[in-house]
C-alpha positions as CSV (number, residue, x, y, z in Angstrom):
1,M,-14.5,22.1,-0.1
2,L,-15.1,19.8,-3.1
3,P,-17.1,21.3,-6.0
4,H,-20.4,19.7,-6.6
5,L,-23.0,19.7,-9.3
6,R,-26.6,19.2,-8.1
7,H,-29.2,17.3,-10.1
8,A,-32.5,15.6,-9.6
9,L,-32.5,12.3,-7.7
10,P,-32.2,9.2,-9.8
11,V,-34.9,6.7,-10.7
12,C,-33.4,4.4,-8.1
13,V,-34.8,6.1,-5.0
14,L,-34.6,3.0,-2.8
15,V,-30.9,2.3,-3.3
16,L,-30.0,3.0,0.3
17,V,-32.3,0.2,1.5
18,T,-32.4,-2.5,-1.1
19,G,-31.0,-1.1,-4.3
20,C,-33.0,-1.1,-7.5
21,G,-34.1,-4.7,-7.9
22,G,-32.9,-6.0,-4.5
23,G,-29.8,-6.7,-2.5
24,T,-28.8,-5.8,1.0
25,T,-26.4,-3.3,2.6
26,S,-24.6,-3.3,5.9
27,D,-22.5,-0.5,7.4
28,T,-19.4,-1.4,9.3
29,T,-19.3,2.0,10.9
30,T,-22.0,4.5,12.0
31,N,-21.7,6.3,8.6
32,T,-24.5,5.6,6.2
33,P,-24.4,5.8,2.4
34,Y,-26.6,8.5,0.9
35,T,-27.9,9.7,-2.4
36,G,-26.3,13.0,-3.3
37,N,-23.1,14.8,-4.0
38,C,-19.9,12.9,-4.6
39,G,-16.8,13.8,-6.6
40,L,-17.7,16.5,-9.1
41,G,-21.2,15.1,-9.6
42,T,-23.7,13.0,-7.6
43,A,-24.1,9.3,-6.9
44,A,-27.0,7.0,-6.1
45,Y,-24.9,5.3,-3.5
46,A,-22.4,7.8,-2.0
47,L,-20.0,7.5,1.0
48,E,-17.7,10.2,2.3
49,S,-16.4,8.5,5.4
50,G,-16.3,5.1,7.1
51,S,-17.1,1.9,5.2
52,S,-20.1,0.1,3.9
53,T,-20.9,-3.2,2.1
54,A,-23.6,-4.0,-0.4
55,T,-24.5,-7.6,-1.4
56,S,-26.1,-8.2,-4.8
57,P,-27.2,-4.6,-5.4
58,S,-28.9,-3.8,-8.8
59,F,-28.6,-0.2,-9.8
60,T,-29.7,1.5,-13.0
61,V,-28.7,5.1,-13.7
62,S,-31.0,6.0,-16.6
63,G,-30.1,9.1,-18.5
64,E,-29.3,11.3,-15.5
65,Q,-26.5,13.9,-16.0
66,D,-23.3,13.6,-14.0
67,R,-24.6,10.6,-12.1
68,S,-22.5,7.7,-10.7
69,A,-24.0,4.6,-9.3
70,F,-21.4,4.1,-6.5
71,C,-18.9,6.7,-5.3
72,A,-16.5,6.7,-2.4
73,Q,-14.6,9.9,-1.6
74,N,-12.0,11.0,1.0
75,S,-9.2,9.0,2.5
76,G,-10.2,6.0,4.6
77,T,-13.6,5.7,3.0
78,A,-14.4,2.2,1.6
79,I,-17.2,0.6,-0.3
80,T,-17.4,-3.2,-0.8
81,L,-19.7,-4.6,-3.5
82,I,-20.5,-8.3,-3.8
83,T,-21.9,-9.4,-7.2
84,P,-23.5,-6.1,-8.2
85,T,-25.4,-5.4,-11.4
86,I,-24.8,-1.9,-12.6
87,I,-26.3,-0.4,-15.8
88,S,-25.8,3.2,-16.8
89,S,-26.8,5.5,-19.5
90,A,-25.6,8.6,-17.6
91,T,-24.7,11.7,-19.6
92,T,-22.1,14.4,-18.8
93,S,-22.0,18.1,-18.6
94,S,-18.2,18.2,-19.2
95,D,-16.3,15.9,-21.4
96,S,-13.0,16.9,-19.8
97,D,-14.2,16.3,-16.3
98,S,-15.4,12.9,-17.3
99,N,-12.0,12.1,-18.8
100,L,-9.9,13.4,-15.8
101,Y,-12.1,13.2,-12.7
102,G,-14.7,10.5,-13.5
103,L,-17.7,12.6,-13.8
104,S,-20.7,10.3,-14.7
105,A,-18.5,7.1,-14.2
106,S,-20.6,4.2,-12.9
107,V,-18.1,3.3,-10.2
108,L,-16.0,6.2,-8.9
109,A,-13.2,6.2,-6.2
110,Y,-12.6,9.9,-5.8
111,G,-9.8,12.0,-4.3
112,S,-9.5,15.7,-4.7
113,S,-5.7,15.8,-5.0
114,A,-3.0,14.1,-6.9
115,T,-0.3,15.0,-4.3
116,T,-2.1,14.6,-1.0
117,T,-3.8,11.3,0.0
118,S,-7.5,12.1,-0.4
119,G,-9.1,9.2,-2.3
120,G,-11.6,6.6,-1.2
121,S,-11.6,3.0,-2.2
122,I,-14.0,0.5,-3.8
123,T,-13.7,-3.3,-3.8
124,I,-15.9,-5.3,-6.2
125,S,-16.2,-9.1,-6.2
126,G,-18.1,-10.6,-9.2
127,G,-21.0,-9.0,-10.9
128,T,-21.4,-6.9,-14.0
129,I,-21.0,-3.2,-15.0
130,S,-22.2,-1.9,-18.3
131,T,-22.6,1.6,-19.8
132,T,-24.1,2.7,-23.1
133,T,-23.5,6.4,-23.4
134,G,-20.6,8.7,-24.4
135,Y,-18.0,9.5,-21.7
136,A,-19.8,7.1,-19.3
137,N,-16.7,5.3,-18.0
138,A,-17.4,2.1,-16.1
139,V,-14.8,2.1,-13.4
140,F,-12.7,5.2,-12.4
141,A,-10.1,5.9,-9.7
142,T,-8.9,9.5,-9.5
143,G,-6.7,11.3,-6.9
144,L,-3.9,10.0,-4.6
145,G,-5.2,7.2,-2.4
146,A,-8.1,6.5,-4.7
147,N,-8.2,2.8,-5.4
148,V,-10.5,0.3,-7.1
149,T,-10.0,-3.4,-6.7
150,L,-12.0,-5.7,-9.0
151,S,-12.2,-9.5,-8.8
152,K,-13.8,-11.5,-11.6
153,V,-15.9,-8.6,-12.8
154,D,-17.4,-8.3,-16.3
155,I,-17.3,-4.8,-17.6
156,S,-18.5,-3.4,-20.9
157,T,-18.9,0.0,-22.4
158,S,-20.4,0.9,-25.8
159,G,-20.4,4.7,-25.9
160,D,-17.8,7.0,-27.5
161,Y,-14.9,7.8,-25.2
162,A,-16.4,5.5,-22.5
163,H,-13.6,3.3,-21.1
164,A,-13.7,0.1,-19.1
165,V,-11.1,1.1,-16.4
166,V,-9.5,4.5,-15.9
167,A,-6.9,5.7,-13.3
168,T,-6.0,9.4,-13.2
169,K,-4.3,11.9,-10.9
170,A,-2.3,9.2,-9.0
171,G,-5.3,6.9,-8.7
172,A,-4.9,3.1,-8.9
173,A,-6.8,0.1,-10.1
174,T,-6.3,-3.7,-9.8
175,V,-8.2,-6.2,-11.9
176,T,-7.9,-9.9,-11.1
177,G,-9.3,-13.1,-12.5
178,T,-8.3,-16.7,-12.1
179,T,-6.9,-19.0,-14.8
180,S,-10.3,-20.5,-15.2
181,T,-12.5,-17.4,-14.7
182,H,-11.0,-14.3,-16.2
183,A,-12.1,-10.8,-15.5
184,S,-13.6,-9.2,-18.7
185,L,-13.0,-5.6,-19.9
186,T,-14.6,-4.5,-23.1
187,S,-14.8,-1.1,-24.8
188,V,-16.1,-1.1,-28.4
189,A,-15.9,2.7,-29.1
190,A,-13.0,3.7,-26.9
191,E,-9.7,2.7,-25.3
192,V,-10.3,-0.2,-23.0
193,V,-7.8,1.0,-20.4
194,V,-6.6,4.6,-19.7
195,L,-3.9,5.9,-17.4
196,E,-3.2,9.6,-16.8
197,G,-0.5,11.1,-14.7
198,A,1.2,9.2,-11.9
199,S,-1.4,6.4,-11.9
200,A,-1.1,2.6,-11.8
201,I,-3.2,-0.2,-13.2
202,T,-2.5,-3.9,-12.7
203,I,-4.5,-6.6,-14.5
204,N,-4.1,-10.3,-13.8
205,N,-5.9,-12.9,-15.9
206,G,-8.2,-10.5,-17.6
207,D,-9.7,-10.6,-21.1
208,L,-9.4,-7.1,-22.7
209,L,-11.1,-6.1,-25.9
210,S,-11.0,-2.7,-27.6
211,T,-12.3,-1.9,-31.1
212,N,-12.1,1.9,-30.6
213,A,-13.7,3.7,-33.5
214,N,-12.6,7.0,-32.2
215,D,-8.8,7.5,-31.9
216,N,-7.4,4.2,-33.1
217,R,-5.7,3.4,-29.8
218,G,-6.3,0.3,-27.7
219,I,-4.7,1.3,-24.4
220,L,-3.9,5.0,-23.7
221,I,-1.2,6.3,-21.3
222,Y,-0.8,10.1,-21.1
223,D,-0.2,13.1,-18.9
224,S,-2.5,16.0,-19.1
225,A,0.0,18.2,-17.3
226,T,3.8,18.4,-17.3
227,S,5.9,16.0,-15.2
228,S,3.2,15.0,-12.8
229,G,4.9,11.6,-12.2
230,A,5.3,8.3,-13.9
231,A,2.5,5.9,-14.8
232,E,2.7,2.1,-14.4
233,L,0.8,-0.6,-16.3
234,N,1.2,-4.3,-15.5
235,I,-0.6,-7.0,-17.4
236,T,-0.1,-10.7,-16.6
237,G,-1.9,-13.6,-18.3
238,G,-5.3,-13.4,-20.0
239,S,-5.7,-11.8,-23.4
240,Y,-5.8,-8.5,-25.1
241,I,-7.5,-8.1,-28.5
242,W,-7.0,-4.8,-30.2
243,S,-9.0,-4.3,-33.4
244,S,-8.6,-1.4,-35.8
245,S,-8.4,-1.0,-39.6
246,S,-6.4,2.2,-39.3
247,T,-2.7,2.3,-40.2
248,S,-2.3,5.0,-37.5
249,G,-3.6,2.7,-34.8
250,S,-1.6,1.1,-32.0
251,A,-2.2,-1.3,-29.2
252,F,-0.4,0.9,-26.7
253,Y,-0.2,4.7,-27.2
254,V,1.9,6.8,-24.9
255,L,1.5,10.6,-25.0
256,N,3.5,13.2,-23.0
257,Q,4.3,10.7,-20.3
258,T,6.9,8.7,-18.5
259,T,5.7,5.2,-18.1
260,S,6.7,1.5,-17.5
261,I,4.7,-1.2,-19.2
262,T,5.2,-4.8,-18.1
263,L,3.7,-7.7,-20.0
264,K,3.9,-11.3,-18.8
265,G,2.4,-14.1,-20.9
266,V,-0.5,-12.0,-22.3
267,D,-2.2,-13.4,-25.5
268,I,-2.1,-10.2,-27.6
269,S,-3.9,-10.1,-30.9
270,S,-3.9,-7.0,-33.2
271,P,-4.2,-6.3,-36.9
272,S,-1.1,-6.3,-39.1
273,T,-1.8,-2.7,-40.1
274,S,-1.6,-1.6,-36.5
275,A,1.6,-0.6,-34.5
276,L,2.3,-2.4,-31.2
277,L,3.6,0.8,-29.5
278,R,3.6,4.5,-30.4
279,V,5.5,6.9,-28.2
280,V,4.6,10.6,-28.8
281,A,6.2,13.6,-27.2
282,G,3.2,15.9,-26.6
283,T,4.5,19.0,-24.8
284,S,7.3,17.6,-22.7
285,G,8.4,14.3,-24.3
286,S,7.6,10.7,-23.5
287,K,9.8,8.0,-22.0
288,V,8.6,4.4,-22.1
289,T,10.1,1.2,-20.7
290,L,8.5,-1.9,-22.1
291,N,9.3,-5.1,-20.3
292,A,8.3,-8.4,-22.0
293,I,8.6,-11.5,-19.8
294,G,7.6,-14.8,-21.5
295,Q,5.7,-12.7,-24.0
296,T,5.0,-12.9,-27.7
297,L,4.7,-9.5,-29.4
298,S,4.1,-8.4,-33.0
299,G,3.8,-5.0,-34.6
300,S,6.1,-2.0,-35.0
301,V,7.5,0.2,-32.3
302,M,7.4,3.9,-33.3
303,V,9.0,6.7,-31.3
304,D,9.2,10.4,-32.2
305,A,12.2,12.7,-32.1
306,D,11.5,14.1,-28.6
307,S,10.8,10.7,-27.0
308,S,12.7,7.6,-26.0
309,A,12.0,3.9,-25.5
310,I,13.7,1.1,-23.6
311,L,12.6,-2.4,-24.8
312,S,13.5,-5.5,-22.8
313,L,12.8,-9.1,-24.0
314,A,13.3,-11.8,-21.4
315,S,12.3,-15.3,-20.5
316,M,11.6,-16.7,-24.0
317,S,10.0,-13.5,-25.3
318,S,9.8,-12.6,-28.9
319,L,9.0,-9.5,-31.0
320,T,8.2,-9.6,-34.7
321,G,8.2,-6.1,-36.1
322,A,10.3,-3.0,-36.8
323,I,11.8,-0.9,-34.1
324,N,12.2,2.8,-35.0
325,G,11.9,1.9,-38.7
326,A,11.7,5.5,-39.8
327,D,14.8,6.4,-37.7
328,T,12.9,9.2,-36.0
329,A,13.4,8.4,-32.3
330,G,15.2,10.5,-29.8
331,S,16.7,7.3,-28.5
332,V,15.9,3.5,-28.4
333,M,17.6,0.9,-26.3
334,V,16.9,-2.8,-27.0
335,T,17.9,-5.6,-24.6
336,L,17.6,-9.3,-25.4
337,D,18.4,-12.2,-23.1
338,A,19.7,-15.6,-24.3
339,T,16.2,-17.1,-24.6
340,S,14.5,-14.2,-26.5
341,T,14.3,-13.2,-30.2
342,W,13.6,-10.2,-32.4
343,T,12.4,-10.7,-36.0
344,L,12.6,-7.8,-38.3
345,T,9.9,-6.9,-40.8
346,T,11.8,-3.9,-42.2
347,N,15.0,-2.0,-41.5
348,S,15.3,-0.8,-37.9
349,Y,17.4,1.7,-36.0
350,V,18.5,1.4,-32.3
351,T,20.6,3.7,-30.2
352,V,21.9,1.0,-27.9
353,L,21.7,-2.8,-28.4
354,N,22.4,-5.1,-25.4
355,D,22.7,-8.6,-26.8
356,T,25.8,-10.3,-25.3
357,A,24.2,-13.7,-25.4
358,G,23.2,-13.5,-29.0
359,I,26.4,-12.1,-30.6
360,S,29.2,-14.5,-31.2
361,G,32.1,-13.7,-33.5
362,T,30.6,-11.9,-36.5
363,A,27.1,-13.3,-36.2
364,V,23.9,-12.6,-34.3
365,S,21.8,-15.7,-33.6
366,N,18.7,-14.2,-31.9
367,I,17.9,-11.3,-34.3
368,V,16.3,-12.6,-37.4
369,G,16.8,-10.2,-40.3
370,N,14.7,-11.8,-43.0
371,G,16.8,-9.8,-45.4
372,H,16.4,-6.6,-43.5
373,N,19.1,-4.7,-41.6
374,A,19.3,-3.5,-38.0
375,Y,21.4,-0.4,-37.5
376,Y,23.1,0.5,-34.2
377,K,24.7,3.8,-33.2
378,A,28.4,3.1,-33.1
379,S,29.2,5.9,-30.6
380,S,26.8,4.4,-28.0
381,N,27.9,0.7,-28.4
382,S,31.6,0.5,-27.8
383,S,31.4,-3.2,-27.1
384,L,30.3,-3.8,-30.7
385,G,33.5,-2.2,-32.0
386,G,31.9,-0.5,-35.0
387,A,31.7,-3.9,-36.7
388,T,29.1,-5.4,-39.0
389,Y,27.5,-8.7,-38.0
390,A,25.4,-11.2,-39.9
391,L,21.8,-11.6,-38.8
392,S,20.0,-15.0,-38.8
393,G,17.9,-15.4,-41.9
394,G,19.7,-12.8,-43.9
395,G,20.5,-9.1,-43.3
396,S,23.1,-7.4,-41.1
397,L,23.6,-5.5,-37.9
398,I,25.4,-2.4,-39.2
399,P,26.9,0.6,-37.4
400,Y,25.7,4.1,-38.3
């Protein structure tokens, strides 16, 4: 039995017929959406089995506590929304439940377990979703089997700790735009995208914006438990603007988690004071693999003593920034192909360097030193023979 919180019915009492402001619904099974319990809270449009479609619904959740606009729960349950307009100022009775289980999220695909398939699915084509209150996440998938698929949707959140798209407890989300019409994800007081546990988010041709006044992180990947499984983030095309004046900020922040991040041709803009990637151990250590494919990156990569990072630059990728500049990392591996470059902004330290295409004789052509040095661990790089190599633009590759 799923726990529920009961509250007064929302302002939108006609949502099952026409929605607030119009629209139509059609059920593809005998199951009918209802107003009531869903997930850990309630929803104006809830479904616990079967499937249902709503065309041009307009829902406003105005100040109700623990209220979602749309919620699908249980495996096999599916809601399809076509050009919805969703506005929410929902509040929450539990910050932690909003963060982990989507309490008060506007659109919620809910499953009760991270290890047993239990989640519903929601598909949205076009339309807008906006929230204005703290912890009122816009789109949330939690639990194994929970899945949200978004196509050319505009999403914005303005409340503290209110994120555009979140996947937790093995949930999954896919956001898709076209080359001419991008999906839009904006969070001005929180991370724009959050993954927790063994969850996955894929974004194709999306425009992401995070100004995050709270924790100075643009995208957050973390595990609230210990070894609950690896997370996966894939972003292709589109743009990602990360804005923060804090020197402790980072575009990607990984905490207590094993994760892979793949970036393909994303236009990333971030302040010079901000790191590109921070990898922080938490209670069990973090392990990050960052794959850059046809990708331009700038900013430092910082890894703490109980964590590790693997960085791969391929297909004309470039990184401008220090890697493990403070020499604090548990381990760092860097791989460059023949078409990719790394430009140092200060001295850097790597455990393993794979750069067979760039090293010839006693020189390195695709690492630009700018007068700085890159240090490699001699005991982990037998192919480099403990030698010192000249970097392009000045500086050296030196064993330590």
